[in-house]
C-alpha positions in Angstrom: 12.3 82.1 -45.5 13.7 82.6 -42.6 15.6 79.3 -42.0 17.0 80.1 -45.6 18.4 83.5 -44.1 20.1 81.7 -41.3 21.7 79.6 -44.0 22.8 82.0 -46.2 24.5 84.2 -43.3 26.3 81.2 -41.9 27.9 80.2 -45.6 28.4 84.1 -46.1 30.4 83.9 -42.7 32.8 80.7 -44.3 31.0 78.3 -41.6 30.0 74.6 -42.2 26.3 74.0 -41.5 24.9 70.6 -41.5 21.5 69.4 -42.0 21.5 68.3 -38.3 22.5 71.6 -37.2 19.9 73.3 -38.9 17.1 70.8 -37.5 18.5 71.3 -34.0 18.2 75.0 -34.2 14.5 74.3 -35.4 13.7 71.6 -32.5 11.3 73.1 -30.2 12.3 70.7 -27.8 16.1 71.4 -27.7 16.7 72.9 -24.1 18.0 76.3 -24.1 20.5 76.2 -21.1 20.5 79.9 -19.3 24.4 80.8 -19.2 26.3 82.4 -16.1 25.8 85.9 -16.1 27.5 86.9 -13.3 30.1 84.4 -13.3 33.4 86.4 -12.8 31.9 89.4 -10.6 29.7 88.0 -8.2 32.0 84.5 -8.2 34.8 83.3 -10.0 34.5 82.2 -13.3 36.7 79.1 -13.6 35.7 75.9 -12.2 38.5 75.3 -10.1 38.6 78.9 -8.7 34.9 78.5 -7.8 35.2 75.1 -6.2 38.0 76.8 -4.1 35.9 79.7 -3.0 33.0 77.4 -1.9 35.2 74.8 0.0 36.7 78.0 1.9 33.2 79.2 2.5 31.9 75.9 4.0 35.1 76.0 6.1 34.0 79.3 7.8 30.6 78.6 7.9 28.6 78.8 11.4 25.4 76.1 10.6 22.9 75.0 13.0 21.8 72.1 14.5 17.9 72.3 14.1 15.1 69.7 14.9 13.4 68.0 11.9 14.0 68.8 8.4 14.6 71.8 6.9 12.1 72.8 4.0 12.5 76.5 3.7 15.9 78.3 4.0 16.7 82.5 3.0 20.0 83.1 1.8 21.6 86.2 0.5 22.5 87.0 -3.1 25.3 89.1 -2.9 28.8 88.4 -4.1 30.3 85.6 -2.3 33.4 87.9 -0.8 30.4 89.8 1.2 27.9 87.4 2.0 29.4 84.0 0.8 29.9 83.1 4.7 26.3 83.7 5.7 24.7 81.5 2.7 27.2 78.5 3.0 26.0 78.7 7.1 22.3 78.3 5.5 23.4 75.6 3.1 25.7 74.2 5.5 22.8 73.4 8.2 21.2 71.1 5.7 22.9 67.6 5.8 24.8 66.7 2.6 22.8 63.7 2.1 19.8 65.2 2.7 17.2 64.0 0.3 14.6 66.2 -1.7 12.7 65.6 -4.9 13.3 69.4 -5.8 14.5 72.6 -4.6 12.3 75.8 -5.4 14.3 79.1 -5.6 12.2 81.9 -5.4 14.0 85.7 -6.2 12.4 89.1 -6.4 13.4 90.5 -10.0 16.3 93.2 -9.7 16.1 93.9 -13.6 12.8 93.5 -15.2 9.6 94.4 -13.9 6.3 92.5 -15.3 3.1 90.9 -14.0 3.1 88.0 -11.8 6.0 85.0 -11.8 8.4 84.0 -14.3 9.6 80.2 -14.0 12.6 79.3 -16.3 10.7 76.2 -18.2 13.2 76.0 -21.5 16.4 74.6 -20.4 18.4 73.9 -17.3 20.5 76.3 -15.6 24.6 76.5 -16.3 27.3 77.2 -14.1 31.2 76.4 -13.7 30.3 73.6 -12.0 28.4 72.4 -14.5 24.7 71.8 -15.6 22.2 72.0 -12.9 18.6 70.2 -14.4 15.6 72.1 -14.1 12.7 70.2 -13.8 10.8 71.2 -16.4 7.7 69.1 -15.8 6.8 71.3 -12.9 7.7 74.3 -14.3 5.5 73.8 -17.2 2.7 72.6 -15.0 2.7 76.0 -12.9 2.7 77.8 -16.1 -0.4 75.7 -17.9 -2.1 75.8 -14.3 -1.5 79.6 -13.0 -2.9 82.6 -15.2 -0.1 84.5 -13.0 2.8 82.6 -13.6 4.5 82.2 -17.2 8.1 82.4 -18.9 9.7 85.7 -19.3 13.5 85.8 -20.9 14.6 88.8 -19.8 13.5 87.7 -16.3 16.1 85.3 -16.1 18.9 86.9 -18.6 20.8 89.3 -16.3 18.9 88.2 -13.0 21.8 87.1 -10.4 20.0 85.9 -7.2 19.2 82.7 -8.7 22.2 82.2 -10.2 24.1 82.9 -7.2 22.4 79.8 -5.4 23.1 77.2 -8.0 26.8 76.7 -7.2 26.0 76.2 -3.8 23.3 73.7 -4.4 25.9 72.1 -6.8 28.9 72.0 -4.2 26.9 71.0 -1.1 24.5 68.2 -2.0 26.0 64.6 -2.8 22.7 64.3 -5.3 21.9 67.7 -6.2 17.9 67.9 -7.2 16.5 69.6 -10.1 15.8 72.8 -9.6 12.9 75.2 -9.8 13.8 78.8 -10.6 11.0 81.3 -10.4 11.8 85.4 -10.6 8.7 87.2 -9.0 8.1 90.6 -11.4 6.6 92.6 -8.9 6.5 93.2 -5.4 3.1 93.0 -3.9 1.3 91.4 -1.5 -1.3 89.9 -4.1 1.9 89.1 -5.8 3.1 86.9 -2.6 -0.5 85.5 -2.3 -1.0 84.3 -6.0 2.8 82.9 -6.2 1.9 80.7 -2.5 -1.3 80.0 -3.7 0.1 77.9 -6.7 3.3 76.6 -4.8 1.3 75.1 -1.6 1.0 71.7 -3.4 5.0 71.6 -3.4 5.3 73.1 -0.4 6.2 69.4 1.8 9.4 68.1 3.1 10.0 66.1 0.0 11.0 69.9 -1.4 13.0 72.6 -0.6 12.6 76.5 -1.0 15.5 78.5 -1.1 14.4 81.6 -0.6 16.9 84.7 -2.2 17.1 88.1 -0.5 19.7 90.6 1.5 17.8 92.9 3.7 18.5 96.4 4.5 20.8 98.4 1.6 23.1 101.2 2.6 22.5 102.6 6.2 25.7 102.4 8.4 26.3 99.7 10.2 24.8 100.0 13.4 21.6 101.0 11.6 21.7 97.9 9.6 22.4 95.7 13.0 18.8 97.2 14.1 17.0 97.8 11.1 18.0 93.9 10.0 17.2 92.7 13.7 13.4 93.8 14.1 12.7 92.2 10.2 14.5 89.2 11.1 12.3 88.8 14.3 9.4 89.5 12.7 10.0 86.7 10.2 10.5 84.1 13.0 7.1 84.7 14.2 5.8 82.9 11.3 3.4 85.3 10.6 3.3 87.2 7.0 1.0 90.3 8.4 3.7 91.3 11.3 6.4 90.8 8.5 4.7 93.3 6.1 3.9 95.5 8.8 7.5 95.8 10.2 9.1 96.5 6.8 6.8 99.2 6.4 7.7 100.9 9.9 11.5 99.8 9.0 10.8 102.1 5.7 9.5 105.1 7.7 12.3 105.3 10.2 14.4 108.2 10.0 17.6 106.1 8.8 19.9 107.8 6.8 20.9 105.9 3.3 17.8 103.2 4.1 17.5 102.5 0.4 15.0 99.3 1.5 14.8 97.2 4.4 14.4 93.9 2.5 15.3 93.8 -1.2 13.5 90.3 -1.5 10.6 91.0 0.9 7.9 89.9 -1.5 10.0 86.4 -1.9 9.9 86.0 1.6 6.4 87.0 1.9 5.4 83.9 -0.5 7.0 81.6 2.0 5.6 83.1 5.2 2.0 82.8 3.5 3.1 78.8 3.0 4.4 78.6 6.3 1.8 80.1 8.2 -0.8 77.4 7.1 1.8 74.6 8.7 0.9 74.0 12.3 4.4 72.2 13.0 6.4 74.6 10.6 9.1 76.5 12.8 11.4 79.2 11.7 14.9 80.0 13.3 17.9 81.8 12.8 21.2 80.4 11.4 23.7 83.7 10.9 23.5 87.3 10.4 26.1 89.4 9.1 26.3 92.7 6.6 28.6 93.7 3.9 30.7 95.5 7.2 31.7 92.3 8.5 33.5 91.6 5.2 37.3 92.6 5.4 36.6 94.8 1.9 33.5 95.7 3.5 32.5 99.5 4.0 30.8 100.4 7.1 29.2 103.6 6.3 27.0 102.1 3.7 26.5 98.2 4.3 24.2 95.4 3.0 22.6 93.1 5.5 22.5 89.4 5.1 20.5 86.9 7.1 20.5 83.3 6.9 17.2 81.5 8.4 15.2 78.1 8.2 11.9 77.0 8.4 11.9 73.5 9.3 9.2 70.6 10.8 9.2 69.8 14.4 6.7 67.1 15.4 4.2 68.4 17.6 5.6 66.1 20.4 8.9 67.8 20.6 7.8 71.2 21.1 7.7 71.2 24.5 11.3 71.5 26.3 12.6 68.8 28.4 15.1 69.9 30.9 17.0 67.5 33.4 17.2 69.3 36.8 21.2 69.3 36.4 20.6 71.4 33.0 18.2 73.7 35.3 21.1 74.0 38.2 23.7 75.0 35.4 21.6 77.6 34.3 21.2 79.2 37.4 24.6 78.7 38.0 25.3 81.0 35.0 23.0 83.7 35.6 24.1 83.7 39.2 27.7 84.0 38.4 26.7 86.6 35.5 25.2 88.6 38.2 27.7 89.0 40.6 30.7 89.3 38.5 29.5 92.0 36.9 28.0 94.0 39.5 31.1 93.7 41.2 33.8 94.0 38.7 32.0 94.8 35.2 33.3 91.8 33.8 31.3 88.8 32.3 32.3 85.1 33.9 34.0 82.9 31.4 31.6 80.0 31.2 34.1 77.7 29.2 34.4 76.0 32.8 30.8 75.0 32.7 30.0 71.5 31.0 27.2 72.7 28.5 24.5 70.0 27.8 23.0 69.6 24.1 19.4 71.0 25.4 21.5 74.2 26.9 22.8 74.9 23.0 19.6 74.9 21.6 18.6 78.0 20.0 16.0 78.8 22.6 14.1 82.2 23.6 13.9 82.7 27.8 13.2 85.3 30.3 15.2 85.7 33.3 13.6 87.6 36.6 14.7 89.1 39.4 13.4 89.3 42.9 14.1 90.9 46.2 12.0 90.3 49.3 9.3 88.7 47.1 8.9 91.9 44.5 10.1 92.1 41.4 13.1 94.1 41.0 13.9 93.3 36.7 12.7 91.0 34.2 13.8 90.9 30.5 13.5 88.1 28.1 14.1 87.5 24.6 11.8 85.1 22.3 13.7 85.3 19.1 17.1 83.6 20.6 20.1 83.4 17.7 22.4 82.4 20.3 22.5 79.1 22.3 19.9 79.0 25.3 23.1 79.5 27.8 24.1 82.4 26.1 21.1 83.9 26.4 20.5 83.2 30.2 23.3 85.3 30.6 22.4 88.4 28.4 18.9 88.4 29.6 20.4 88.4 33.4 22.8 91.3 32.6 20.0 93.1 30.7 17.2 92.4 33.9 19.6 93.7 36.3 20.8 96.7 34.4 18.1 97.6 31.7 14.8 97.2 32.9 13.6 100.8 32.5 10.6 100.3 35.1 13.7 100.1 38.0 17.1 101.4 38.7 19.7 99.3 38.0 20.6 96.7 40.1 23.7 97.4 43.1 26.2 94.9 44.3 24.8 95.4 47.8 21.6 94.1 46.8 23.3 90.8 45.6 22.8 88.8 48.8 18.9 90.0 48.6 18.3 88.8 44.9 16.6 85.4 44.3 16.9 84.6 40.3 14.0 82.7 38.7 14.6 81.5 34.6 11.2 81.1 32.2 12.8 78.6 29.0 10.3 79.1 26.4 8.9 76.7 23.7 8.3 78.5 20.1 5.5 81.1 19.5 2.1 80.0 17.8 -0.6 81.7 16.5 -3.9 81.9 17.5 -6.9 83.2 16.0 -9.1 83.2 19.1 -9.0 83.7 22.5 -10.6 80.2 22.9 -7.4 78.9 21.9 -5.6 80.7 25.2 -5.4 78.4 28.2 -5.0 80.2 31.6 -1.9 78.9 33.9 -0.9 77.1 30.7 0.1 79.6 28.1 2.1 82.8 28.1 0.6 85.6 25.7 2.8 87.7 23.5 0.8 90.3 21.0 1.5 92.8 18.4 -0.1 95.1 16.9 1.7 98.4 14.3 5.0 97.3 15.8 4.2 97.5 19.6 4.3 94.0 21.8 3.7 93.1 25.0 3.6 89.5 26.5 2.8 88.1 30.0 4.6 84.6 31.1 2.1 82.1 31.9 2.2 82.0 36.0 0.9 85.6 35.4 -2.4 84.1 35.7 -1.6 82.6 38.6 -0.5 85.2 40.6 -3.1 87.3 39.9 -6.3 85.2 39.5 -6.9 87.1 36.6 -9.7 85.5 33.9 -8.7 85.2 30.2 -9.8 88.5 29.1 -8.0 90.2 31.6 -4.9 88.9 31.0 -5.0 90.4 27.4 -6.9 93.6 28.4 -4.0 94.2 30.9 -1.1 92.8 28.4 -2.4 95.2 25.6 -2.4 98.3 28.0 0.0 97.9 30.3 2.9 96.2 28.1 1.9 96.5 24.2 0.5 100.2 25.1 -2.6 99.7 22.5 -5.2 100.0 24.9 -6.8 97.9 26.7 -9.4 96.5 23.8 -6.3 96.6 21.8 -6.0 93.0 21.8 -9.0 92.2 19.5 -7.4 93.2 16.5 -3.8 92.5 17.5 -2.0 89.2 16.5 -1.8 86.9 19.3 0.6 84.4 19.9 0.8 81.6 22.8 3.9 80.0 24.3 4.4 77.4 26.9 7.3 78.1 29.5 9.6 75.8 31.9 10.0 78.1 35.0 12.6 77.4 37.7 14.6 79.3 40.0 16.8 79.8 43.3 15.4 78.7 46.8 14.3 82.2 48.0 16.5 83.9 50.2 15.6 85.4 53.9 
């Protein structure tokens, strides 16, 4: 009867309806392509204008050179005029000819609330650049094998956070792989765990996972930089609990107009639950900006954007190797920075230095200043988003002027100051004190938003046992009490330590 009604209405409208058209409409296996919902608002509507926009964004992008194959990528989903350069920087960090079987796109719903997650399984995604194929075999397998994954048409109809990613994929990759679009219907830890468990069999270098998320919403520019820095750093630890606790702390901060520290946090949490199970997975920053950096942005109410990549690093490559010439260059940069700033208040121009490839890596480092064999200042950064040589310059300045334990270093002290640099390997989470090797590992701990660290050589200098190292670090560095390390998140790292010859 419904079929007859459709035919009758078509004829009444003066339309010619063929039998083949009727059969096509009734064929359950005919793909129902998802049509663009935000073309013309979030990005250009026409193919030509969209290609020109993407060409300009990729030309302005700042990609990162990362070791190993990128397996996950956090990128923003705002209008291209605001967040497009950050997104393009993320995608451009992946080679155009990268070989992936599939691209999973995970987003947290902005419009519909429902239990579990929805995967688009009835057709393909259409954009002004053409059809982006959906791997419907995987999509339907996820639905068939997981009670918390279904297909909800309304979850996809107007959801922009997946749609805005598809043109980047179509434009960038020489052979765009099929996609699997997934919308999370509820923001909860349990939903993230469930989805991570379902996707874990696919979480391999053969597939790319795009996590579509913006960060802080509507604080002013400076507050956004601060809040987004804390959130971004928590992602780099690869620890889902630390990330979630950081979000809770950020949400409770007295920041004016802060609606959320991260709109797609459940999608990011899903990725972290999967990444946490991969010992050789490292998470690195690519680029941070917010809408206030856009020429049309308002610095009073901004939205934050990160591009962050998860990439597989061979275990043997986690130890950094430097030639003596590299060490000497870092020491000279540190020394010149210290002397130039204390004498003139200006930082030196580093363009004259020959910067080798190892010094361009985005790597954490500590700079320690000694005078007469005693510590005069020490500050470092585990989660660098800049090249190593720039991190050393920044940490040198911070150690001299911002270590709250000491008065700022003054120029008459320069001839007595010795510089020591510690270049750090990535943090590796441990589950037992037995994994902490005295003298080889430094320790980093975090609990309830508080953190502290001891560099590897502290054990040699003090003669403390592993329990004493952890106790002192918990009490004196993290401020969580002597036994606070027992339920803190613990990470180890190694350091390449080198310094100037001691001054008399």
